[in-house]
C-alpha atoms as one frame of an Amber mdcrd trajectory, in Angstrom:
protein
  -9.491-115.931 -58.918  -8.303-117.071 -62.408 -10.069-118.647 -65.237  -9.686
-119.538 -69.040 -10.818-116.892 -71.244 -14.069-118.645 -71.888 -14.825-118.744
 -68.078 -13.982-122.332 -67.528 -11.304-123.601 -65.043 -12.078-121.060 -62.546
  -9.871-121.447 -59.360  -8.635-119.450 -56.440  -4.843-118.454 -56.590  -4.231
-116.828 -53.278  -6.126-115.308 -50.164  -5.237-113.053 -47.462  -6.705-113.015
 -43.897  -7.565-110.700 -41.082  -6.195-107.211 -41.454  -4.161-108.162 -44.709
  -5.812-107.555 -48.030  -5.570-107.519 -51.792  -6.821-103.969 -52.761  -9.882
-103.532 -54.742 -10.886 -99.966 -55.371 -11.381 -97.181 -57.856  -8.827 -97.382
 -60.626  -7.283-100.568 -58.877  -5.650-103.188 -61.057  -3.247-106.163 -60.857
  -0.921-107.263 -63.656   0.111-110.425 -65.235   4.015-110.854 -65.539   5.039
-111.326 -69.234   5.651-115.016 -68.901   2.242-115.480 -67.412   3.625-117.374
 -64.222   3.174-114.450 -61.611   0.639-111.918 -60.685   1.488-108.440 -59.183
  -1.107-106.725 -56.972  -1.597-104.082 -54.553  -1.772-105.290 -51.142  -2.329
-103.811 -47.777  -2.571-104.086 -43.906  -5.384-102.285 -42.397  -3.999-102.687
 -38.826  -0.569-101.242 -39.691  -2.198 -98.919 -42.073   0.050 -99.318 -45.072
  -0.046-100.762 -48.658   2.620-102.221 -50.920   3.022-104.576 -53.823   3.345
-108.283 -53.795   3.583-111.093 -56.325   1.461-114.242 -56.373   2.796-117.466
 -58.098  -0.100-118.545 -60.331   1.087-122.367 -59.915   1.452-122.369 -56.031
  -0.416-119.355 -54.749   2.764-118.381 -52.856   2.619-114.555 -51.886   6.079
-112.657 -51.991   6.336-109.254 -50.582   9.265-108.292 -52.898   9.562-104.536
 -51.961  10.124-103.123 -48.427   8.528 -99.764 -49.694   5.294 -98.838 -47.978
   2.860 -96.237 -49.150  -0.575 -94.880 -47.926  -2.230 -96.190 -51.050  -1.205
 -98.378 -54.115  -3.858 -98.481 -56.907  -2.621 -99.993 -60.152   0.314-102.383
 -61.095   1.665-102.964 -64.602   4.591-105.213 -65.479   7.079-104.037 -67.991
   7.943-106.520 -70.898  11.392-107.076 -69.563   9.795-108.845 -66.743  12.445
-106.895 -64.464  10.365-103.987 -63.554   6.899-103.241 -62.394   5.153 -99.892
 -62.538   2.633 -98.660 -59.961   0.505 -95.783 -59.084   0.898 -94.754 -55.225
   0.674 -91.877 -52.907   2.967 -91.644 -50.049   0.408 -89.987 -47.667  -3.397
 -89.270 -47.529  -2.719 -85.724 -48.445  -0.328 -86.320 -51.404  -1.076 -87.046
 -54.932  -0.536 -90.290 -56.685   2.743 -90.574 -58.445   4.153 -93.297 -60.895
   6.789 -95.535 -59.353   9.110 -98.129 -60.965   9.817-101.256 -58.785  12.883
-103.418 -59.771  11.835-107.232 -59.856  12.682-109.152 -57.747  14.918-106.762
 -55.787  12.023-104.475 -55.000  14.123-101.226 -55.389  11.523 -98.183 -55.695
  12.163 -95.279 -57.842   9.710 -92.441 -58.397   9.106 -91.798 -61.996   6.896
 -88.659 -61.679   7.720 -85.746 -59.400   5.430 -82.965 -60.134   2.311 -81.695
 -58.473  -0.046 -83.498 -60.689  -1.687 -86.881 -59.707  -1.514 -89.995 -61.825
  -4.015 -92.573 -60.538  -4.080 -94.811 -63.554  -1.677 -96.209 -65.956  -1.667
 -98.468 -69.105   1.338 -99.721 -71.196   1.317-100.770 -74.755   2.105-104.410
 -75.361   5.894-103.776 -75.906   5.967-101.256 -72.941   7.332 -98.395 -75.155
   4.387 -96.229 -74.463   2.530 -95.357 -71.143  -0.807 -93.829 -71.014  -1.801
 -92.219 -67.762  -4.870 -90.302 -66.321  -3.368 -87.143 -64.956  -5.327 -85.088
 -62.744  -4.496 -81.391 -61.612  -6.022 -79.577 -58.610  -5.880 -75.969 -58.612
  -6.402 -74.568 -55.104  -9.662 -72.974 -54.135  -8.802 -69.364 -52.990 -11.194
 -67.192 -50.956 -10.896 -63.385 -50.332 -12.644 -61.657 -47.461 -12.954 -57.860
 -47.917 -14.988 -57.278 -44.715 -15.935 -59.753 -41.851 -19.534 -58.563 -42.202
 -20.093 -57.768 -46.098 -18.709 -58.305 -49.583 -17.478 -61.856 -49.533 -15.911
 -62.820 -52.874 -14.891 -66.244 -53.822 -12.837 -67.578 -56.650 -12.968 -71.156
 -57.323 -11.110 -73.278 -59.965 -12.349 -76.786 -60.787  -9.869 -79.735 -60.862
  -8.705 -80.691 -64.427  -8.142 -84.189 -66.029  -6.224 -85.182 -69.051  -4.614
 -88.184 -70.528  -1.070 -88.052 -71.168   1.245 -89.965 -73.417   4.863 -90.436
 -72.173   6.847 -92.269 -74.898  10.030 -93.725 -73.978   9.863 -92.650 -70.494
  10.328 -96.039 -68.901  12.295 -98.275 -71.284  16.037 -98.692 -70.769  17.443
 -99.578 -74.067
């Protein structure tokens, strides 16, 4: 659905049916292209158990699956101001963490931007795409020791940490 900023002119742009869906979940987001003519959105297929990214023409509602890359989950999508690249947060498997990926548009080539052990489920770009803010989560393993099967159980648990990172100039090709 789209509408004018004052709430008037509401209309449906596109719809998916059956096992296919536009993703709506925690931290999920779609994004307007810089020219305002196209939306990029996380999409999925519950029967084939994958997610990807598609664009939707605001004028016609045509859905374009511009990348062949498939992930377990895609949460957020953000266009770069050049209009030739889209950033996403995605994880490859249920057991893996969310990484930031850069997709070329319209070719759909996928390049992983982050490749550490942290998870990046949320992203936001400045208006000129020169800075990226992300929510970075870190999970420290819970480790348990047993001195004896019957007595003296000791557990050491470390909670997950969360921070916001600022990554200047990481994504812009100048």
